[in-house]
C-alpha positions in Angstrom: 1.9 -49.5 -235.9 1.2 -49.4 -231.9 -1.0 -52.0 -230.2 -2.6 -51.1 -226.8 -1.3 -54.5 -225.5 2.0 -52.9 -225.9 3.1 -55.8 -228.1 3.9 -53.4 -230.7 5.1 -49.9 -230.1 5.6 -47.5 -233.2 6.8 -50.9 -234.9 7.4 -50.9 -238.7 5.2 -53.2 -240.5 5.4 -54.7 -244.1 5.2 -52.9 -246.9 1.6 -52.8 -248.6 1.6 -52.0 -252.8 -1.0 -49.9 -254.1 -3.1 -51.4 -257.0 -5.4 -50.6 -259.9 -8.4 -52.6 -258.0 -11.8 -51.3 -256.6 -11.7 -50.0 -253.2 -13.6 -51.9 -250.3 -17.0 -50.8 -249.2 -15.3 -49.4 -246.2 -12.7 -47.3 -247.9 -10.7 -44.1 -246.8 -10.5 -41.8 -249.6 -7.4 -39.4 -249.5 -7.4 -36.3 -251.5 -4.6 -34.2 -252.0 -6.6 -31.6 -253.8 -8.3 -30.3 -250.5 -5.5 -28.8 -248.4 -6.1 -27.2 -245.1 -3.9 -25.4 -242.4 0.1 -26.0 -242.5 1.8 -27.9 -239.6 4.1 -26.1 -237.2 4.6 -29.4 -235.3 4.1 -31.7 -232.4 5.7 -31.6 -229.3 5.3 -31.2 -225.6 6.4 -28.5 -222.7 9.8 -28.1 -221.6 8.6 -27.2 -217.8 11.1 -26.5 -215.3 10.7 -29.8 -213.7 11.4 -31.5 -217.0 14.3 -29.9 -217.7 15.6 -30.0 -214.1 15.4 -33.8 -214.2 16.9 -33.9 -217.8 19.8 -31.7 -216.6 20.4 -33.1 -213.4 19.0 -37.0 -213.1 20.9 -38.1 -216.2 24.3 -38.7 -217.2 25.5 -37.0 -220.2 25.4 -40.2 -222.5 21.4 -40.7 -221.4 20.8 -37.0 -221.8 22.1 -37.2 -225.3 20.4 -40.2 -226.2 16.9 -38.7 -224.9 17.1 -35.4 -226.8 18.2 -37.1 -230.1 15.2 -39.6 -229.6 13.0 -36.8 -228.8 14.0 -34.2 -231.6 16.1 -35.9 -233.8 15.2 -37.3 -237.5 14.0 -40.9 -237.4 14.9 -43.3 -235.8 13.9 -40.3 -233.7 10.3 -38.9 -233.2 11.4 -35.3 -234.5 9.3 -33.0 -232.1 9.3 -29.8 -233.4 7.5 -27.5 -231.2 7.6 -26.8 -227.7 6.5 -24.2 -224.9 8.1 -22.7 -222.0 7.0 -21.2 -218.9 7.5 -17.4 -218.3 8.2 -18.2 -214.4 7.0 -20.8 -212.4 4.4 -23.3 -213.1 2.9 -25.9 -210.6 6.1 -28.0 -212.4 8.6 -25.9 -210.8 10.8 -26.6 -207.6 9.8 -23.3 -206.2 7.2 -20.5 -206.7 8.9 -17.3 -208.8 8.4 -15.0 -211.5 11.3 -13.1 -213.6 11.1 -10.1 -211.4 10.2 -10.8 -207.7 10.8 -7.8 -205.2 10.0 -8.0 -201.4 6.7 -7.6 -200.1 5.3 -4.3 -199.8 7.8 -3.2 -202.8 7.1 -2.6 -206.7 9.5 -2.4 -209.4 7.8 -1.0 -212.4 10.9 0.3 -214.2 11.5 -3.5 -214.1 15.0 -2.9 -213.2 15.4 -6.3 -211.2 14.0 -8.3 -214.3 16.2 -11.3 -215.0 16.0 -15.0 -216.8 18.5 -16.0 -214.4 16.2 -18.8 -212.7 15.9 -20.6 -216.2 19.6 -20.5 -216.9 20.6 -23.6 -215.1 18.1 -26.1 -216.7 15.5 -24.7 -219.2 17.6 -22.6 -221.2 20.2 -25.6 -221.8 17.6 -27.8 -222.8 16.0 -25.9 -225.0 19.2 -25.0 -226.5 20.3 -28.6 -226.9 16.8 -29.3 -228.4 17.5 -26.6 -231.0 20.9 -28.0 -231.7 19.3 -31.5 -232.4 16.3 -29.8 -234.5 17.3 -26.0 -235.9 13.5 -25.8 -236.8 12.0 -26.2 -233.2 9.5 -23.4 -232.8 9.4 -22.1 -229.1 6.0 -20.5 -227.3 5.8 -19.4 -223.9 3.3 -18.9 -221.3 3.0 -17.0 -217.5 1.3 -18.7 -215.0 1.2 -15.6 -213.2 2.6 -11.7 -213.3 4.8 -10.9 -210.3 3.0 -10.5 -207.3 3.7 -6.6 -207.0 1.7 -6.1 -210.4 -1.5 -8.1 -209.2 -4.6 -7.4 -206.7 -3.3 -9.6 -204.0 0.4 -8.9 -203.9 0.4 -12.6 -204.5 1.7 -15.2 -207.3 -1.2 -17.4 -205.9 -4.9 -16.4 -207.1 -5.5 -12.6 -207.7 -5.7 -10.4 -210.7 -3.5 -8.0 -212.7 -3.8 -4.5 -211.7 -5.1 -2.3 -214.1 -2.0 0.3 -213.7 0.5 -2.3 -214.1 -1.0 -3.3 -217.8 2.0 -1.5 -219.1 4.4 -3.0 -216.9 3.5 -6.3 -217.6 3.2 -6.0 -221.0 6.9 -4.6 -220.6 7.8 -7.8 -218.7 6.6 -10.2 -221.5 8.5 -8.0 -224.3 11.6 -8.0 -222.0 11.4 -12.1 -221.8 11.0 -12.0 -225.8 14.0 -9.9 -226.0 16.2 -11.9 -223.4 15.3 -15.2 -225.1 16.5 -13.9 -228.7 19.5 -12.6 -227.2 20.2 -16.1 -226.1 19.3 -17.4 -229.4 16.0 -18.7 -228.6 13.7 -16.6 -230.4 10.0 -17.0 -229.4 7.6 -18.2 -231.8 4.4 -17.6 -230.2 3.3 -16.4 -226.4 0.2 -16.2 -224.4 -0.8 -13.5 -222.1 -1.7 -16.1 -219.4 -1.9 -19.7 -218.8 -5.3 -20.9 -217.9 -6.8 -17.3 -217.3 -10.3 -18.6 -216.0 -8.7 -20.8 -213.5 -7.1 -19.3 -210.0 -5.2 -22.6 -208.4 -4.9 -22.3 -204.6 -1.2 -23.7 -204.3 0.4 -22.8 -207.3 1.0 -19.6 -209.3 -2.1 -18.4 -211.1 -4.0 -15.4 -212.0 -7.4 -14.6 -213.5 -7.8 -12.4 -216.6 -11.3 -12.2 -217.9 -11.9 -12.0 -221.4 -12.4 -8.0 -221.4 -9.3 -7.6 -219.4 -7.1 -9.4 -222.0 -8.9 -7.6 -225.0 -7.9 -4.2 -223.4 -4.2 -5.6 -222.5 -3.8 -7.1 -226.1 -5.2 -4.1 -228.0 -3.7 -1.2 -226.1 -0.4 -2.9 -224.4 1.1 -5.8 -225.7 0.1 -6.0 -229.1 1.4 -2.2 -229.8 4.7 -3.2 -228.0 5.5 -6.5 -229.8 4.8 -5.3 -233.4 7.6 -3.1 -232.8 9.9 -5.5 -232.5 12.4 -6.3 -235.4 11.3 -10.0 -235.4 7.3 -10.0 -234.0 6.2 -12.7 -231.6 2.5 -14.2 -232.3 0.1 -13.5 -229.6 -2.2 -16.6 -229.1 -5.4 -15.8 -227.0 -7.1 -18.0 -224.5 -4.3 -20.9 -223.6 -7.5 -22.7 -221.6 -10.2 -25.2 -222.2 -12.5 -26.2 -225.0 -15.5 -25.9 -222.6 -15.5 -21.9 -222.8 -15.6 -21.3 -226.8 -17.2 -17.9 -226.1 -14.2 -16.6 -224.2 -11.6 -16.5 -226.9 -14.4 -15.3 -229.1 -15.0 -12.1 -226.8 -11.8 -11.2 -227.4 -11.8 -11.5 -231.0 -14.8 -9.1 -231.0 -12.6 -6.5 -230.0 -11.4 -4.6 -233.2 -8.2 -3.4 -231.7 -7.3 -6.8 -230.0 -8.5 -8.9 -232.9 -5.7 -7.0 -235.3 -3.0 -8.2 -232.8 -4.2 -11.9 -232.1 -2.6 -14.1 -234.5 -4.5 -16.9 -233.1 -6.0 -19.4 -230.2 -4.5 -21.8 -228.1 -6.5 -24.7 -226.4 -6.6 -27.0 -223.3 -8.1 -30.4 -223.1 -9.2 -30.6 -219.4 -12.7 -29.8 -220.1 -15.0 -29.7 -223.0 -15.0 -30.7 -226.8 -12.3 -30.5 -229.4 -15.0 -29.4 -231.5 -15.1 -26.1 -230.0 -11.8 -25.4 -232.0 -13.8 -25.7 -235.2 -16.3 -23.4 -233.7 -14.0 -20.7 -233.2 -12.2 -21.1 -236.4 -15.7 -20.9 -238.1 -16.1 -17.4 -236.5 -12.6 -16.0 -237.3 -11.2 -18.2 -240.2 -8.2 -16.2 -240.6 -6.7 -16.8 -237.0 -4.7 -19.6 -236.4 -5.6 -22.5 -234.2 -3.1 -24.4 -232.1 -3.4 -26.9 -229.1 -1.0 -26.4 -226.2 -1.7 -28.4 -223.3 -3.1 -31.8 -221.9 -1.3 -34.1 -219.5 -2.0 -37.7 -218.9 -1.6 -39.2 -215.5 -2.7 -42.2 -213.0 -5.9 -41.3 -213.4 -6.2 -43.0 -216.6 -3.6 -45.5 -216.7 -5.0 -48.3 -219.0 -3.4 -48.2 -222.3 -6.5 -49.8 -223.9 -8.6 -46.7 -222.8 -6.3 -44.0 -222.9 -4.4 -44.3 -226.2 -7.3 -44.4 -228.2 -8.5 -41.2 -226.6 -5.5 -39.3 -227.1 -5.3 -40.4 -230.9 -9.1 -39.0 -231.2 -9.1 -36.1 -229.2 -5.2 -35.0 -229.3 -4.0 -35.9 -232.5 -6.7 -36.4 -234.9 -9.4 -34.1 -233.7 -7.3 -31.2 -232.8 -5.6 -31.2 -236.3 -9.1 -31.8 -238.1 -10.0 -28.8 -235.8 -7.4 -27.1 -237.5 -4.8 -26.9 -234.9 -1.1 -26.0 -236.8 0.7 -27.3 -233.3 0.0 -29.7 -231.1 1.4 -29.9 -227.3 1.5 -32.3 -224.8 2.3 -30.9 -220.8 5.3 -32.0 -219.3 7.7 -33.8 -221.8 9.6 -35.7 -218.9 8.5 -36.0 -215.1 10.0 -38.4 -212.5 8.8 -41.7 -210.8 6.8 -39.9 -208.3 5.2 -37.3 -210.6 7.1 -34.5 -210.0 9.2 -32.8 -209.2 6.1 -30.3 -208.6 5.2 -27.3 -206.1 1.3 -27.9 -205.7 -0.9 -28.5 -208.5 -1.0 -32.1 -209.9 0.1 -34.9 -207.6 -0.5 -37.8 -210.2 0.6 -36.2 -213.5 2.4 -38.3 -216.2 5.2 -37.0 -218.3 5.4 -37.9 -222.1 8.3 -40.0 -220.7 9.2 -40.9 -217.1 13.0 -40.5 -216.0 13.8 -42.5 -213.0 15.6 -39.9 -210.4 18.1 -42.4 -209.3 19.3 -44.2 -212.5 18.4 -41.7 -215.4 16.4 -44.5 -217.2 13.8 -43.6 -219.6 10.4 -44.9 -220.0 8.2 -44.2 -222.9 4.7 -43.5 -222.2 1.7 -43.7 -224.4 1.8 -40.1 -224.5 5.3 -40.5 -226.3 3.8 -42.9 -228.9 0.7 -41.1 -229.4 2.7 -37.9 -230.6 5.2 -40.1 -232.3 2.6 -41.4 -234.7 2.6 -37.9 -236.0 5.7 -36.2 -235.2 7.8 -39.0 -236.6 6.2 -38.7 -240.5 4.5 -35.1 -240.5 7.3 -32.7 -240.7 7.0 -29.1 -240.2 5.4 -27.2 -243.0 3.0 -30.4 -244.1 -0.6 -29.4 -245.0 -3.4 -31.1 -243.4 -5.2 -32.8 -246.7 -8.8 -34.5 -246.9 -9.4 -37.8 -245.6 -12.3 -40.1 -244.7 -13.1 -40.2 -241.1 -15.8 -41.6 -238.7 -16.9 -44.6 -240.7 -17.6 -47.7 -238.8 -14.9 -47.8 -236.0 -12.2 -45.8 -238.2 -11.1 -42.3 -237.5 -8.4 -40.5 -239.8 -6.3 -37.6 -240.4 -3.8 -37.3 -243.4 -1.3 -34.5 -244.1 1.1 -34.3 -247.3 4.9 -33.3 -246.5 6.1 -30.0 -248.1 9.5 -31.2 -248.9 8.9 -34.5 -250.9 5.2 -34.7 -251.4 5.2 -37.9 -249.5 1.5 -38.4 -247.3 1.1 -39.7 -243.7 -2.1 -41.1 -243.0 -2.8 -41.8 -239.4 -5.6 -44.3 -238.4 -7.2 -45.2 -235.3 -9.2 -48.4 -234.9 -11.2 -48.0 -231.7 -13.1 -51.1 -232.0 -12.5 -54.2 -229.9 -12.1 -56.4 -233.1 -10.4 -56.0 -236.2 -11.4 -54.3 -239.0 -10.4 -54.6 -243.1 -10.7 -51.5 -245.2 -9.1 -50.0 -248.3 -7.3 -46.7 -248.7 -7.6 -45.0 -252.2 -5.6 -42.2 -253.5 -4.6 -41.0 -257.0 -6.8 -43.8 -258.8 -5.3 -46.6 -256.9 -5.9 -48.4 -253.6 -4.6 -51.0 -251.0 -6.3 -53.0 -248.9 -5.5 -53.5 -244.8 -6.9 -55.3 -241.9 -6.0 -53.5 -238.5 -6.1 -55.1 -235.1 -8.6 -53.9 -232.6 -7.9 -51.3 -230.4 -4.7 -50.0 -232.7 -3.2 -47.4 -234.5 -1.1 -47.0 -237.6 0.7 -44.5 -239.6 0.7 -45.2 -243.4 3.2 -43.3 -245.3 3.8 -43.4 -249.4 5.5 -41.1 -251.6 3.3 -39.2 -254.2 4.3 -39.7 -257.5 5.7 -36.0 -258.9 
């Protein structure tokens, strides 16, 4: 249980016993016979900033303890999904791609392509995370193509030149090959982070739906499908407010044949958009790939329930197989960063002088799922939206155990029952609290 007054933080409570009794009028029915999507995992982005902090502002003992906590089995929180950037984001200490050349020059053969900028920080951290959790799935997203491929010859703003479609697809393919050669195979990638946004002070690139469909259908899709270990292509990687954008890509038959799923961010719109797209193309997977907290919403009582309602319960009830927050770690000054967000918060905060770790409510929101819902679990049916209670339930594939996540968003405590397999238990949850109930399913 976690209380928003922070008096309990992912705190183990006394066991509750199922009984053969009549459920209360306010009852959460959990039904394992109704099964939905398989879970890839929960996690956060290993941005350049996060990796640099962990590699350079923590000593070996601190670093080892943090990685075990984030990616390890209990008492660790078992993160099993992450995302890296292909080149710089705003949370990098400088702006770069993996094939930069002097202004006015080009490199269509990609002779200067190199993942060396990732070798000092990002790759060691991903390797360390994999060593703790060998089942970790890694996806990747570019914030911009190299400037010489773009309409304005700059990493900032602009669009991808049509004549560079082939080169950019090769660029992404070479990245996938290079990561695999390092023992870091990619699970998925997106064509562009936030393709309908052109930030003014950090790398970005506008890629309209028609352009993404052409690029995927005629260039990237045919290239990646030939790899011995194909990489999933996820479209969109942007906000809930434009479901028509991925729908336009999926309406293109060529692109649709190569798109495995759709990725979503939280910064505009409503989580219900995920279900709209899923209903139109139920064979396509759903992922939630970015949301950042920050100083604009510092109050636990307000923000932790929002996280649980939207990012943990809402995304997974909206068919997400994987859920990612933004930076896994930032420092006490919301960085390091180069442009972009000046008051973002990491899942954890690392003091850049001492290496001390502060676990933010982002951490506890993730942990209420990631510690108990293992990779390969299936979402199962559970009653939700009754009174002040919102829920999502999962059944783990390895031992048939069930995890039920419950949010009580009301100010007052709430008494309810949970029924499962002909038995039930009763429980009273304090106001503004989150609980994860875990039980073994009789074999």
